[in-house]
C-alpha beads as a LAMMPS data file, in Angstrom:
LAMMPS data file: protein, C-alpha beads

485 atoms
484 bonds

1 atom types
1 bond types

-500.0 500.0 xlo xhi
-500.0 500.0 ylo yhi
-500.0 500.0 zlo zhi

Masses

1 110.0

Atoms # bond

1 1 1 -380.561 341.717 -328.003
2 1 1 -382.646 343.264 -330.727
3 1 1 -380.773 344.987 -333.495
4 1 1 -380.715 348.756 -333.747
5 1 1 -383.822 350.106 -335.459
6 1 1 -384.626 353.455 -336.932
7 1 1 -387.744 355.505 -336.221
8 1 1 -389.693 353.645 -338.896
9 1 1 -388.687 350.199 -337.583
10 1 1 -386.119 349.227 -340.225
11 1 1 -382.723 347.719 -339.495
12 1 1 -380.031 350.342 -339.382
13 1 1 -377.047 350.704 -341.643
14 1 1 -373.564 350.810 -340.179
15 1 1 -373.148 354.112 -338.351
16 1 1 -370.672 356.562 -339.819
17 1 1 -368.762 356.660 -336.538
18 1 1 -368.361 352.850 -336.524
19 1 1 -364.539 352.914 -336.706
20 1 1 -363.097 350.189 -334.476
21 1 1 -366.571 349.392 -333.092
22 1 1 -368.674 346.517 -334.397
23 1 1 -371.476 349.037 -334.825
24 1 1 -373.951 346.791 -333.017
25 1 1 -375.171 348.668 -329.973
26 1 1 -377.941 348.296 -327.445
27 1 1 -381.179 350.173 -328.116
28 1 1 -380.659 352.328 -325.009
29 1 1 -377.382 353.568 -326.523
30 1 1 -379.315 354.725 -329.544
31 1 1 -382.146 356.241 -327.535
32 1 1 -379.885 358.238 -325.229
33 1 1 -377.349 359.074 -327.906
34 1 1 -379.643 360.567 -330.509
35 1 1 -380.039 364.323 -330.805
36 1 1 -381.679 364.496 -334.223
37 1 1 -385.101 365.072 -332.661
38 1 1 -383.731 368.449 -331.542
39 1 1 -380.862 369.425 -333.801
40 1 1 -382.848 368.873 -336.981
41 1 1 -383.626 372.531 -336.316
42 1 1 -379.964 373.308 -336.987
43 1 1 -380.117 372.031 -340.562
44 1 1 -379.772 375.471 -342.136
45 1 1 -376.618 376.181 -340.140
46 1 1 -375.201 372.717 -340.814
47 1 1 -375.757 372.934 -344.565
48 1 1 -374.397 376.458 -344.742
49 1 1 -371.259 375.415 -342.878
50 1 1 -370.852 372.310 -345.045
51 1 1 -371.047 374.355 -348.222
52 1 1 -368.329 376.750 -347.129
53 1 1 -366.211 373.893 -345.773
54 1 1 -366.457 372.134 -349.141
55 1 1 -365.417 375.345 -350.910
56 1 1 -362.355 375.503 -348.685
57 1 1 -361.562 371.830 -349.455
58 1 1 -361.707 372.684 -353.144
59 1 1 -359.468 375.691 -352.546
60 1 1 -356.735 373.510 -350.959
61 1 1 -357.049 370.733 -353.531
62 1 1 -359.026 368.084 -351.600
63 1 1 -362.102 368.401 -353.818
64 1 1 -362.203 368.962 -357.560
65 1 1 -364.455 371.577 -359.101
66 1 1 -366.810 368.853 -360.292
67 1 1 -366.932 367.236 -356.857
68 1 1 -367.628 370.598 -355.263
69 1 1 -370.526 371.156 -357.637
70 1 1 -371.957 367.699 -356.880
71 1 1 -371.751 368.368 -353.143
72 1 1 -373.457 371.752 -353.427
73 1 1 -376.209 370.326 -355.619
74 1 1 -376.682 367.467 -353.167
75 1 1 -376.792 369.793 -350.165
76 1 1 -379.381 371.994 -351.890
77 1 1 -381.540 368.931 -352.514
78 1 1 -381.179 367.808 -348.886
79 1 1 -382.206 371.237 -347.697
80 1 1 -385.368 371.085 -349.764
81 1 1 -386.117 367.573 -348.518
82 1 1 -385.837 368.703 -344.907
83 1 1 -388.003 371.777 -345.515
84 1 1 -390.638 369.614 -347.192
85 1 1 -390.512 367.061 -344.369
86 1 1 -389.251 364.349 -346.701
87 1 1 -386.138 363.340 -344.764
88 1 1 -386.549 360.161 -342.753
89 1 1 -385.159 360.927 -339.290
90 1 1 -383.315 357.810 -338.161
91 1 1 -382.359 357.344 -334.556
92 1 1 -379.235 355.333 -335.361
93 1 1 -377.796 358.259 -337.332
94 1 1 -377.900 360.268 -334.092
95 1 1 -377.512 363.871 -335.219
96 1 1 -378.081 366.385 -337.975
97 1 1 -374.487 366.121 -339.233
98 1 1 -374.675 362.392 -339.848
99 1 1 -378.128 362.587 -341.415
100 1 1 -376.917 365.145 -343.938
101 1 1 -373.658 363.321 -344.673
102 1 1 -375.429 359.980 -345.002
103 1 1 -377.992 361.414 -347.433
104 1 1 -375.273 363.250 -349.355
105 1 1 -373.405 359.968 -349.799
106 1 1 -376.600 358.350 -351.088
107 1 1 -376.917 361.142 -353.646
108 1 1 -373.252 361.557 -354.690
109 1 1 -371.508 358.312 -353.796
110 1 1 -367.882 358.498 -352.680
111 1 1 -367.814 362.251 -353.302
112 1 1 -370.101 362.751 -350.329
113 1 1 -367.703 360.823 -348.116
114 1 1 -364.993 363.397 -348.779
115 1 1 -366.952 366.223 -347.158
116 1 1 -365.894 365.261 -343.637
117 1 1 -362.212 365.692 -344.465
118 1 1 -360.469 368.112 -342.061
119 1 1 -363.366 368.447 -339.649
120 1 1 -364.961 366.609 -336.734
121 1 1 -368.493 366.473 -335.446
122 1 1 -367.029 368.300 -332.446
123 1 1 -366.146 371.462 -334.352
124 1 1 -369.143 370.962 -336.630
125 1 1 -371.711 371.233 -333.825
126 1 1 -369.723 374.109 -332.352
127 1 1 -370.051 375.893 -335.690
128 1 1 -373.767 375.149 -335.909
129 1 1 -374.506 376.509 -332.439
130 1 1 -372.366 379.599 -333.014
131 1 1 -374.273 380.359 -336.216
132 1 1 -377.571 379.630 -334.497
133 1 1 -376.802 381.896 -331.534
134 1 1 -375.840 384.691 -333.910
135 1 1 -379.093 384.255 -335.822
136 1 1 -381.205 383.983 -332.664
137 1 1 -379.483 386.942 -331.053
138 1 1 -380.285 389.099 -334.081
139 1 1 -383.900 387.905 -334.020
140 1 1 -384.097 388.679 -330.307
141 1 1 -382.547 392.111 -330.793
142 1 1 -385.166 392.850 -333.453
143 1 1 -387.874 391.687 -331.061
144 1 1 -386.514 393.913 -328.283
145 1 1 -386.425 396.799 -330.740
146 1 1 -390.070 396.245 -331.728
147 1 1 -391.137 396.012 -328.097
148 1 1 -389.235 399.170 -327.155
149 1 1 -390.673 400.972 -330.167
150 1 1 -394.198 400.033 -329.082
151 1 1 -393.566 401.213 -325.526
152 1 1 -392.072 404.478 -326.748
153 1 1 -395.007 405.150 -329.056
154 1 1 -397.568 404.545 -326.309
155 1 1 -395.532 406.702 -323.912
156 1 1 -395.561 409.564 -326.410
157 1 1 -399.346 409.223 -326.643
158 1 1 -399.952 409.284 -322.886
159 1 1 -397.962 412.089 -321.315
160 1 1 -401.267 413.578 -320.070
161 1 1 -402.429 410.411 -318.290
162 1 1 -401.759 410.116 -314.559
163 1 1 -401.772 406.902 -312.557
164 1 1 -400.487 405.812 -309.163
165 1 1 -396.889 404.887 -308.732
166 1 1 -396.709 402.092 -306.174
167 1 1 -394.397 401.014 -303.401
168 1 1 -395.310 397.836 -301.535
169 1 1 -398.290 397.688 -303.956
170 1 1 -399.717 400.692 -302.100
171 1 1 -400.535 403.980 -303.811
172 1 1 -397.449 406.147 -303.423
173 1 1 -397.274 409.198 -305.717
174 1 1 -398.807 410.413 -308.974
175 1 1 -396.775 409.638 -312.070
176 1 1 -397.376 410.050 -315.750
177 1 1 -398.310 406.910 -317.647
178 1 1 -395.514 407.784 -320.061
179 1 1 -393.058 407.580 -317.159
180 1 1 -394.269 404.114 -316.201
181 1 1 -394.106 402.817 -319.780
182 1 1 -390.631 404.260 -320.242
183 1 1 -389.430 402.446 -317.125
184 1 1 -390.141 399.206 -318.976
185 1 1 -388.645 400.676 -322.164
186 1 1 -385.250 401.087 -320.508
187 1 1 -385.346 397.539 -319.097
188 1 1 -386.007 396.021 -322.501
189 1 1 -383.433 398.277 -324.155
190 1 1 -380.835 396.791 -321.801
191 1 1 -382.078 393.367 -322.878
192 1 1 -381.302 394.398 -326.452
193 1 1 -377.745 395.113 -325.349
194 1 1 -377.447 391.757 -323.575
195 1 1 -378.551 389.911 -326.715
196 1 1 -376.061 391.985 -328.676
197 1 1 -373.345 390.848 -326.275
198 1 1 -374.337 387.227 -326.863
199 1 1 -374.081 387.861 -330.608
200 1 1 -370.550 389.149 -330.130
201 1 1 -369.705 386.151 -327.949
202 1 1 -370.774 383.820 -330.774
203 1 1 -369.007 385.827 -333.467
204 1 1 -365.906 383.583 -333.411
205 1 1 -365.197 380.739 -335.821
206 1 1 -364.658 377.287 -334.244
207 1 1 -364.629 375.247 -337.495
208 1 1 -361.172 373.971 -338.354
209 1 1 -360.375 372.915 -334.803
210 1 1 -361.056 369.271 -335.616
211 1 1 -361.809 366.949 -332.734
212 1 1 -359.765 369.129 -330.337
213 1 1 -356.145 369.513 -331.468
214 1 1 -356.477 370.909 -334.975
215 1 1 -356.356 368.956 -338.261
216 1 1 -353.642 367.424 -340.431
217 1 1 -354.433 369.557 -343.470
218 1 1 -353.330 373.064 -344.516
219 1 1 -356.846 374.446 -344.167
220 1 1 -357.682 378.052 -344.927
221 1 1 -359.608 379.156 -341.866
222 1 1 -359.434 382.805 -342.883
223 1 1 -361.424 381.898 -345.982
224 1 1 -364.099 380.162 -343.897
225 1 1 -364.159 383.062 -341.432
226 1 1 -364.785 385.563 -344.198
227 1 1 -367.386 383.461 -346.020
228 1 1 -369.334 382.682 -342.844
229 1 1 -369.056 386.290 -341.660
230 1 1 -367.295 385.725 -338.337
231 1 1 -365.469 388.573 -336.634
232 1 1 -362.596 386.388 -335.433
233 1 1 -361.248 382.832 -335.100
234 1 1 -360.801 380.942 -331.847
235 1 1 -357.059 381.015 -331.145
236 1 1 -357.175 377.688 -329.270
237 1 1 -358.723 374.548 -330.797
238 1 1 -359.420 372.951 -327.401
239 1 1 -361.319 375.994 -326.233
240 1 1 -363.215 376.177 -329.525
241 1 1 -364.779 372.705 -329.297
242 1 1 -365.421 372.679 -325.548
243 1 1 -366.736 376.147 -324.762
244 1 1 -370.438 376.882 -324.594
245 1 1 -369.994 380.440 -323.373
246 1 1 -371.838 381.769 -326.391
247 1 1 -374.902 379.697 -325.488
248 1 1 -374.704 380.658 -321.810
249 1 1 -374.523 384.333 -322.768
250 1 1 -377.612 383.943 -324.933
251 1 1 -379.464 382.044 -322.207
252 1 1 -378.512 384.665 -319.632
253 1 1 -379.874 387.415 -321.862
254 1 1 -382.988 385.317 -322.379
255 1 1 -383.471 384.757 -318.659
256 1 1 -383.119 388.435 -317.776
257 1 1 -385.541 389.357 -320.542
258 1 1 -388.094 386.870 -319.220
259 1 1 -387.768 388.324 -315.706
260 1 1 -388.533 391.741 -317.163
261 1 1 -391.332 390.242 -319.257
262 1 1 -392.860 388.646 -316.163
263 1 1 -392.965 392.002 -314.383
264 1 1 -394.823 393.855 -317.111
265 1 1 -397.037 390.781 -317.608
266 1 1 -397.966 390.880 -313.936
267 1 1 -398.891 394.541 -314.231
268 1 1 -401.021 393.834 -317.297
269 1 1 -402.796 391.074 -315.367
270 1 1 -403.430 393.356 -312.381
271 1 1 -404.396 396.358 -314.489
272 1 1 -406.806 394.221 -316.487
273 1 1 -408.667 393.108 -313.346
274 1 1 -412.071 394.533 -312.423
275 1 1 -410.610 395.953 -309.212
276 1 1 -408.086 398.058 -311.153
277 1 1 -409.556 398.353 -314.672
278 1 1 -406.601 400.484 -315.762
279 1 1 -406.469 398.817 -319.184
280 1 1 -408.744 397.014 -321.581
281 1 1 -407.230 394.350 -323.842
282 1 1 -408.773 393.539 -327.223
283 1 1 -410.847 390.380 -327.558
284 1 1 -408.263 388.983 -329.981
285 1 1 -405.662 388.829 -327.177
286 1 1 -407.866 387.411 -324.425
287 1 1 -409.949 384.291 -323.790
288 1 1 -413.220 383.566 -322.086
289 1 1 -414.070 381.000 -319.454
290 1 1 -415.549 377.572 -320.175
291 1 1 -418.068 378.103 -317.378
292 1 1 -418.189 381.801 -316.464
293 1 1 -419.446 383.872 -319.411
294 1 1 -418.525 387.239 -317.919
295 1 1 -414.764 386.628 -317.885
296 1 1 -412.141 388.078 -320.197
297 1 1 -408.846 386.462 -319.270
298 1 1 -405.397 387.977 -320.025
299 1 1 -403.986 384.595 -321.075
300 1 1 -401.078 385.987 -323.099
301 1 1 -399.767 387.866 -320.073
302 1 1 -400.217 384.811 -317.846
303 1 1 -398.482 382.512 -320.333
304 1 1 -395.618 384.992 -320.666
305 1 1 -395.285 385.212 -316.895
306 1 1 -395.406 381.421 -316.647
307 1 1 -392.601 380.842 -319.155
308 1 1 -390.106 382.763 -317.043
309 1 1 -389.196 379.809 -314.836
310 1 1 -388.770 377.619 -317.892
311 1 1 -386.341 379.970 -319.622
312 1 1 -384.383 380.742 -316.442
313 1 1 -384.237 376.989 -315.823
314 1 1 -382.667 376.513 -319.252
315 1 1 -379.733 378.685 -318.184
316 1 1 -379.263 376.776 -314.931
317 1 1 -379.592 373.477 -316.789
318 1 1 -376.679 374.274 -319.104
319 1 1 -374.520 375.807 -316.387
320 1 1 -374.990 372.718 -314.234
321 1 1 -374.244 370.502 -317.216
322 1 1 -370.963 372.321 -317.856
323 1 1 -369.875 372.330 -314.231
324 1 1 -366.725 370.275 -313.739
325 1 1 -366.437 369.052 -317.345
326 1 1 -362.795 368.341 -318.237
327 1 1 -361.450 369.583 -321.558
328 1 1 -362.333 369.029 -324.289
329 1 1 -365.428 367.461 -325.832
330 1 1 -367.649 365.270 -323.667
331 1 1 -370.984 363.797 -324.645
332 1 1 -372.595 365.830 -321.864
333 1 1 -372.325 368.765 -324.244
334 1 1 -375.079 367.258 -326.359
335 1 1 -377.450 368.638 -323.725
336 1 1 -376.786 372.170 -324.977
337 1 1 -379.385 371.866 -327.750
338 1 1 -382.631 371.852 -325.776
339 1 1 -382.015 374.957 -323.633
340 1 1 -380.769 376.908 -326.644
341 1 1 -383.507 375.930 -329.080
342 1 1 -386.280 376.127 -326.501
343 1 1 -385.272 379.511 -325.099
344 1 1 -384.969 380.984 -328.572
345 1 1 -388.562 379.947 -329.328
346 1 1 -389.925 381.192 -326.010
347 1 1 -388.244 384.590 -326.415
348 1 1 -389.790 385.132 -329.828
349 1 1 -393.286 384.158 -328.668
350 1 1 -393.150 386.152 -325.451
351 1 1 -391.768 389.322 -327.006
352 1 1 -394.374 389.193 -329.757
353 1 1 -397.151 388.705 -327.184
354 1 1 -395.961 391.664 -325.102
355 1 1 -395.575 393.883 -328.148
356 1 1 -399.111 393.162 -329.319
357 1 1 -400.583 393.775 -325.870
358 1 1 -398.730 397.090 -325.530
359 1 1 -399.726 398.197 -329.024
360 1 1 -403.430 397.433 -328.606
361 1 1 -404.203 398.067 -324.934
362 1 1 -406.660 400.847 -324.161
363 1 1 -405.680 402.823 -321.064
364 1 1 -408.548 403.963 -318.858
365 1 1 -407.664 407.469 -317.718
366 1 1 -410.611 407.943 -315.352
367 1 1 -409.931 404.743 -313.397
368 1 1 -406.253 405.566 -313.032
369 1 1 -407.022 409.025 -311.665
370 1 1 -409.738 407.633 -309.392
371 1 1 -407.198 405.296 -307.786
372 1 1 -404.912 408.244 -307.162
373 1 1 -407.689 410.055 -305.348
374 1 1 -408.795 407.021 -303.344
375 1 1 -405.178 406.383 -302.392
376 1 1 -404.599 409.954 -301.104
377 1 1 -401.576 410.154 -303.407
378 1 1 -400.858 413.835 -302.734
379 1 1 -400.817 413.683 -298.932
380 1 1 -397.029 414.102 -298.998
381 1 1 -397.362 417.119 -301.299
382 1 1 -399.725 418.690 -298.783
383 1 1 -397.224 418.141 -295.970
384 1 1 -394.456 419.691 -298.079
385 1 1 -396.689 422.685 -298.888
386 1 1 -397.433 423.225 -295.190
387 1 1 -393.687 423.306 -294.532
388 1 1 -392.757 425.609 -297.408
389 1 1 -395.758 427.956 -297.365
390 1 1 -397.057 427.856 -293.776
391 1 1 -393.620 427.665 -292.163
392 1 1 -394.274 424.767 -289.781
393 1 1 -391.926 421.856 -288.956
394 1 1 -392.247 418.815 -291.224
395 1 1 -393.171 416.513 -288.350
396 1 1 -396.160 418.734 -287.488
397 1 1 -397.111 418.949 -291.164
398 1 1 -396.897 415.161 -291.407
399 1 1 -399.314 414.784 -288.479
400 1 1 -401.805 417.229 -290.013
401 1 1 -401.752 415.412 -293.364
402 1 1 -402.132 412.080 -291.575
403 1 1 -405.126 413.329 -289.572
404 1 1 -406.687 414.593 -292.796
405 1 1 -406.354 411.177 -294.445
406 1 1 -407.869 409.497 -291.386
407 1 1 -410.880 411.817 -291.396
408 1 1 -411.356 411.265 -295.132
409 1 1 -411.392 407.506 -294.639
410 1 1 -413.838 407.754 -291.737
411 1 1 -416.186 409.914 -293.791
412 1 1 -415.855 408.103 -297.111
413 1 1 -414.317 410.970 -299.034
414 1 1 -411.017 411.856 -300.699
415 1 1 -408.693 414.831 -300.503
416 1 1 -410.476 416.134 -303.584
417 1 1 -414.007 415.760 -302.147
418 1 1 -413.638 416.513 -298.428
419 1 1 -415.813 419.409 -297.281
420 1 1 -414.412 422.753 -296.175
421 1 1 -415.973 422.209 -292.731
422 1 1 -414.260 418.891 -292.069
423 1 1 -410.976 420.271 -293.292
424 1 1 -411.149 423.297 -291.003
425 1 1 -411.796 421.088 -287.945
426 1 1 -408.465 419.309 -288.487
427 1 1 -406.346 422.453 -288.620
428 1 1 -406.881 426.164 -289.300
429 1 1 -403.921 425.888 -291.663
430 1 1 -406.200 423.942 -294.045
431 1 1 -408.931 426.577 -294.221
432 1 1 -407.302 428.356 -297.150
433 1 1 -409.175 426.686 -300.017
434 1 1 -406.870 427.946 -302.785
435 1 1 -403.774 426.818 -300.887
436 1 1 -405.280 423.385 -300.211
437 1 1 -406.468 422.742 -303.774
438 1 1 -403.131 423.767 -305.167
439 1 1 -401.251 421.512 -302.724
440 1 1 -403.262 418.363 -303.545
441 1 1 -403.534 418.873 -307.321
442 1 1 -402.480 415.611 -308.997
443 1 1 -400.900 417.113 -312.106
444 1 1 -399.097 419.782 -310.115
445 1 1 -397.759 417.018 -307.878
446 1 1 -396.308 415.213 -310.875
447 1 1 -394.865 418.426 -312.285
448 1 1 -393.065 419.196 -309.036
449 1 1 -390.767 416.239 -309.780
450 1 1 -388.382 418.440 -311.734
451 1 1 -385.203 416.477 -311.027
452 1 1 -383.502 414.794 -313.964
453 1 1 -385.296 411.548 -314.915
454 1 1 -388.406 412.619 -312.983
455 1 1 -392.067 412.471 -314.000
456 1 1 -392.698 416.187 -314.621
457 1 1 -393.822 417.061 -318.134
458 1 1 -390.571 418.838 -319.148
459 1 1 -388.548 415.869 -317.902
460 1 1 -390.862 413.503 -319.765
461 1 1 -390.137 415.339 -322.991
462 1 1 -386.415 415.110 -322.286
463 1 1 -386.705 411.400 -321.583
464 1 1 -388.760 410.731 -324.709
465 1 1 -386.113 412.474 -326.814
466 1 1 -383.367 410.470 -325.155
467 1 1 -385.300 407.233 -325.633
468 1 1 -385.757 407.990 -329.343
469 1 1 -382.038 408.652 -329.754
470 1 1 -381.118 405.438 -327.948
471 1 1 -383.571 403.414 -330.019
472 1 1 -382.150 404.904 -333.216
473 1 1 -378.657 403.839 -332.159
474 1 1 -379.897 400.255 -331.674
475 1 1 -381.348 400.333 -335.168
476 1 1 -377.870 401.102 -336.447
477 1 1 -376.495 398.127 -334.516
478 1 1 -379.074 395.893 -336.200
479 1 1 -378.054 397.207 -339.616
480 1 1 -374.350 396.635 -338.946
481 1 1 -374.850 393.068 -337.764
482 1 1 -377.306 391.950 -340.412
483 1 1 -376.053 388.942 -342.354
484 1 1 -374.918 389.935 -345.883
485 1 1 -377.324 388.835 -348.583

Bonds

1 1 1 2
2 1 2 3
3 1 3 4
4 1 4 5
5 1 5 6
6 1 6 7
7 1 7 8
8 1 8 9
9 1 9 10
10 1 10 11
11 1 11 12
12 1 12 13
13 1 13 14
14 1 14 15
15 1 15 16
16 1 16 17
17 1 17 18
18 1 18 19
19 1 19 20
20 1 20 21
21 1 21 22
22 1 22 23
23 1 23 24
24 1 24 25
25 1 25 26
26 1 26 27
27 1 27 28
28 1 28 29
29 1 29 30
30 1 30 31
31 1 31 32
32 1 32 33
33 1 33 34
34 1 34 35
35 1 35 36
36 1 36 37
37 1 37 38
38 1 38 39
39 1 39 40
40 1 40 41
41 1 41 42
42 1 42 43
43 1 43 44
44 1 44 45
45 1 45 46
46 1 46 47
47 1 47 48
48 1 48 49
49 1 49 50
50 1 50 51
51 1 51 52
52 1 52 53
53 1 53 54
54 1 54 55
55 1 55 56
56 1 56 57
57 1 57 58
58 1 58 59
59 1 59 60
60 1 60 61
61 1 61 62
62 1 62 63
63 1 63 64
64 1 64 65
65 1 65 66
66 1 66 67
67 1 67 68
68 1 68 69
69 1 69 70
70 1 70 71
71 1 71 72
72 1 72 73
73 1 73 74
74 1 74 75
75 1 75 76
76 1 76 77
77 1 77 78
78 1 78 79
79 1 79 80
80 1 80 81
81 1 81 82
82 1 82 83
83 1 83 84
84 1 84 85
85 1 85 86
86 1 86 87
87 1 87 88
88 1 88 89
89 1 89 90
90 1 90 91
91 1 91 92
92 1 92 93
93 1 93 94
94 1 94 95
95 1 95 96
96 1 96 97
97 1 97 98
98 1 98 99
99 1 99 100
100 1 100 101
101 1 101 102
102 1 102 103
103 1 103 104
104 1 104 105
105 1 105 106
106 1 106 107
107 1 107 108
108 1 108 109
109 1 109 110
110 1 110 111
111 1 111 112
112 1 112 113
113 1 113 114
114 1 114 115
115 1 115 116
116 1 116 117
117 1 117 118
118 1 118 119
119 1 119 120
120 1 120 121
121 1 121 122
122 1 122 123
123 1 123 124
124 1 124 125
125 1 125 126
126 1 126 127
127 1 127 128
128 1 128 129
129 1 129 130
130 1 130 131
131 1 131 132
132 1 132 133
133 1 133 134
134 1 134 135
135 1 135 136
136 1 136 137
137 1 137 138
138 1 138 139
139 1 139 140
140 1 140 141
141 1 141 142
142 1 142 143
143 1 143 144
144 1 144 145
145 1 145 146
146 1 146 147
147 1 147 148
148 1 148 149
149 1 149 150
150 1 150 151
151 1 151 152
152 1 152 153
153 1 153 154
154 1 154 155
155 1 155 156
156 1 156 157
157 1 157 158
158 1 158 159
159 1 159 160
160 1 160 161
161 1 161 162
162 1 162 163
163 1 163 164
164 1 164 165
165 1 165 166
166 1 166 167
167 1 167 168
168 1 168 169
169 1 169 170
170 1 170 171
171 1 171 172
172 1 172 173
173 1 173 174
174 1 174 175
175 1 175 176
176 1 176 177
177 1 177 178
178 1 178 179
179 1 179 180
180 1 180 181
181 1 181 182
182 1 182 183
183 1 183 184
184 1 184 185
185 1 185 186
186 1 186 187
187 1 187 188
188 1 188 189
189 1 189 190
190 1 190 191
191 1 191 192
192 1 192 193
193 1 193 194
194 1 194 195
195 1 195 196
196 1 196 197
197 1 197 198
198 1 198 199
199 1 199 200
200 1 200 201
201 1 201 202
202 1 202 203
203 1 203 204
204 1 204 205
205 1 205 206
206 1 206 207
207 1 207 208
208 1 208 209
209 1 209 210
210 1 210 211
211 1 211 212
212 1 212 213
213 1 213 214
214 1 214 215
215 1 215 216
216 1 216 217
217 1 217 218
218 1 218 219
219 1 219 220
220 1 220 221
221 1 221 222
222 1 222 223
223 1 223 224
224 1 224 225
225 1 225 226
226 1 226 227
227 1 227 228
228 1 228 229
229 1 229 230
230 1 230 231
231 1 231 232
232 1 232 233
233 1 233 234
234 1 234 235
235 1 235 236
236 1 236 237
237 1 237 238
238 1 238 239
239 1 239 240
240 1 240 241
241 1 241 242
242 1 242 243
243 1 243 244
244 1 244 245
245 1 245 246
246 1 246 247
247 1 247 248
248 1 248 249
249 1 249 250
250 1 250 251
251 1 251 252
252 1 252 253
253 1 253 254
254 1 254 255
255 1 255 256
256 1 256 257
257 1 257 258
258 1 258 259
259 1 259 260
260 1 260 261
261 1 261 262
262 1 262 263
263 1 263 264
264 1 264 265
265 1 265 266
266 1 266 267
267 1 267 268
268 1 268 269
269 1 269 270
270 1 270 271
271 1 271 272
272 1 272 273
273 1 273 274
274 1 274 275
275 1 275 276
276 1 276 277
277 1 277 278
278 1 278 279
279 1 279 280
280 1 280 281
281 1 281 282
282 1 282 283
283 1 283 284
284 1 284 285
285 1 285 286
286 1 286 287
287 1 287 288
288 1 288 289
289 1 289 290
290 1 290 291
291 1 291 292
292 1 292 293
293 1 293 294
294 1 294 295
295 1 295 296
296 1 296 297
297 1 297 298
298 1 298 299
299 1 299 300
300 1 300 301
301 1 301 302
302 1 302 303
303 1 303 304
304 1 304 305
305 1 305 306
306 1 306 307
307 1 307 308
308 1 308 309
309 1 309 310
310 1 310 311
311 1 311 312
312 1 312 313
313 1 313 314
314 1 314 315
315 1 315 316
316 1 316 317
317 1 317 318
318 1 318 319
319 1 319 320
320 1 320 321
321 1 321 322
322 1 322 323
323 1 323 324
324 1 324 325
325 1 325 326
326 1 326 327
327 1 327 328
328 1 328 329
329 1 329 330
330 1 330 331
331 1 331 332
332 1 332 333
333 1 333 334
334 1 334 335
335 1 335 336
336 1 336 337
337 1 337 338
338 1 338 339
339 1 339 340
340 1 340 341
341 1 341 342
342 1 342 343
343 1 343 344
344 1 344 345
345 1 345 346
346 1 346 347
347 1 347 348
348 1 348 349
349 1 349 350
350 1 350 351
351 1 351 352
352 1 352 353
353 1 353 354
354 1 354 355
355 1 355 356
356 1 356 357
357 1 357 358
358 1 358 359
359 1 359 360
360 1 360 361
361 1 361 362
362 1 362 363
363 1 363 364
364 1 364 365
365 1 365 366
366 1 366 367
367 1 367 368
368 1 368 369
369 1 369 370
370 1 370 371
371 1 371 372
372 1 372 373
373 1 373 374
374 1 374 375
375 1 375 376
376 1 376 377
377 1 377 378
378 1 378 379
379 1 379 380
380 1 380 381
381 1 381 382
382 1 382 383
383 1 383 384
384 1 384 385
385 1 385 386
386 1 386 387
387 1 387 388
388 1 388 389
389 1 389 390
390 1 390 391
391 1 391 392
392 1 392 393
393 1 393 394
394 1 394 395
395 1 395 396
396 1 396 397
397 1 397 398
398 1 398 399
399 1 399 400
400 1 400 401
401 1 401 402
402 1 402 403
403 1 403 404
404 1 404 405
405 1 405 406
406 1 406 407
407 1 407 408
408 1 408 409
409 1 409 410
410 1 410 411
411 1 411 412
412 1 412 413
413 1 413 414
414 1 414 415
415 1 415 416
416 1 416 417
417 1 417 418
418 1 418 419
419 1 419 420
420 1 420 421
421 1 421 422
422 1 422 423
423 1 423 424
424 1 424 425
425 1 425 426
426 1 426 427
427 1 427 428
428 1 428 429
429 1 429 430
430 1 430 431
431 1 431 432
432 1 432 433
433 1 433 434
434 1 434 435
435 1 435 436
436 1 436 437
437 1 437 438
438 1 438 439
439 1 439 440
440 1 440 441
441 1 441 442
442 1 442 443
443 1 443 444
444 1 444 445
445 1 445 446
446 1 446 447
447 1 447 448
448 1 448 449
449 1 449 450
450 1 450 451
451 1 451 452
452 1 452 453
453 1 453 454
454 1 454 455
455 1 455 456
456 1 456 457
457 1 457 458
458 1 458 459
459 1 459 460
460 1 460 461
461 1 461 462
462 1 462 463
463 1 463 464
464 1 464 465
465 1 465 466
466 1 466 467
467 1 467 468
468 1 468 469
469 1 469 470
470 1 470 471
471 1 471 472
472 1 472 473
473 1 473 474
474 1 474 475
475 1 475 476
476 1 476 477
477 1 477 478
478 1 478 479
479 1 479 480
480 1 480 481
481 1 481 482
482 1 482 483
483 1 483 484
484 1 484 485
């Protein structure tokens, strides 16, 4: 059997977890057991937690003031080495915790070996992921805020644009573009709240739980809680090291956001097509074809749509991993890193892509209105007008409106362009030109939707005001949960 080797091909040192083991393990143990290729991204959280832990050890007399200073200086140097890409990632050291402790020992000697007093890698990784979820949740909340702000701004700019509202992807009724954009606004605002919930789920301190039963030292967990800015402390050490609820909550919020992102992405893709031409995206956010020079592809929207399965899969991956795990720590839990780190990255990229597309898209008013006319979007309004103003039963009015649409299609015209003669042949009730024009007017149709949350102009103004108030309240949440400088 070949000896354990690091990523640069050198023989390994004895692992820090050697204990009763000989330390000589098969290469497959090293390959499957390492997580440093992923959790190197947790170095900021790990170093931050180690600094506060060392302060607590000094506070209870485990470390002297001089030792504390040496540890802090060493940790600062390690941080810079990692940032500069100077740390040699070694497979036999497995994870970020051991890499940092091993390097700290190289820099400070026996002092570095004292840092692990009163903690385990079990509560250490729990701390790192809790800090990371809090950080990522805040980043995601900011991203949701930016996206909602962009949608709100474009909605305010386009209250006088009409486009078809669809059911079954068929033209249904005229709506204001502001109404459509605000529908997405409210979805993403709820995503903000879901990420906020994941932040709250992670706002509990697990450090100090040890391997699973607590530690044999009079640690000051309240001190660590305050310094690391946690709202509370896990009351049960077994729960603290074994739960991954905070990650699942973040991944759930991420998955729901990506579902919402895929829906608006799909609309951008459709609206950008020649057949619709509702929007024009800037060249900077599209690509051409390697063979067809006329194409302008909405790649950002397609990539965003395509990442949805990946992010939703990350949630299912972790939930399946956790299924049936006995308390407390099991090595299966090492699989929590990839879904967390990957989803966090995908959320930031996708939200930024959507925000830029919303901010820069040009909406084509004429094409939107043309689709309304070609889709006979006010046929229902005509039927309602026949009922209310001509005093006929709705079923009869429905038949008249249906016959009118059929004749328009047969003659290649719309409700707006059909001749007086053709209209009169369908029903004498349609001869009144003023009545007919008023009944099929697109803007009047939208403004008839006077119910609360409807698409009429007064209701749009109400909704825009409400949206601004709600967005302002989320800004306050961001301020309250910002990490202290």
